[in-house]
C-alpha positions, 0 to 999 in steps of 0.5 A, a space after each residue: 235884375 238879370 234876363 233869366 229873372 225877368 223871364 221868370 217874373 213875366 211868366 209868373 205875371 202872365 200865368 197868374 193874370 190868366 189864372 185869376 181871370 179864369 177864376 173870376 170868369 168861373 165865379 161870375 158864370 162868365 157874365 160880361 158885365 162882371 168885368 167892370 168890377 172883375 178887372 180891378 179885382 183881378 189886377 189887385 189880386 195880381 199885384 198882391 200875389 206878385 208882391 208877396 211872391 215867396 222866395 222859394 220856388 215850386 217844383 211844378 212836376 212834383 206839385 202835379 204828382 202831389 195832386 193825386 196823392 192829396 185827393 186819394 188821401 183826402 178821400 181815405 181820411 174822410 171815409 176814416 173819420 166818417 166810419 169812426 163817427 158812425 161806429 157804435 163805440 166811436 173808436 177814438 183816442 184823441 191825443 196832442 203830440 209834438 212832431 219835429 219838422 225837417 222842412 225849412 221854415 216858411 212856406 214849406 212848413 206852412 204848406 204841410 200844416 195846411 194840408 195835414 188834415 188830409 191824413 185820417 184824423 190829423 190836424 196841425 194845431 200849433 207851429 213853433 220853430 221846428 216843432 209842430 203840435 198835432 191833434 190826433 183823432 186816434 193816437 193809438 195808430 201808426 200816424 208817424 209814418 204817414 206824417 213823415 211820408 207827407 212831409 217828404 212829399 211836401 218837401 219835394 214841392 219846394 226847390 229850396 228843400 227838394 234836395 233834402 226830400 229826394 225820392 230815396 
């Protein structure tokens, strides 16, 4: 193992230990007695997260830019679905479509599928190879441009695929 790799590993271990400790502290409202159980839980979570660490690296700057994008589109998606649900005619035209992915297999694709619900009326149903089956609440709209934009944004988060998903 080279020195740069060790530094990355130690940074990962320390940052995750801190993150898991903060999460435990927040879940238990900072109760001092909870650390009797929390210490081993945090340690197990830390060991599991380091052992299962993905080979792909995250571009943290892109992830930070993604958070506002995600929050905004989650809000828009929620409002859109609520509007459709309360509309007297319920304007929906459900459809299952297949979408060919450009993202490499693994965490980049899984990340896309897991956050797909942020688009209005869109839900990833099945992922097989480079093909994603998607349930659309209304297949009459322009869902394709939203999917492509989301795929580019998710792609830029992962080091392995960042070159394929530049800001161009």
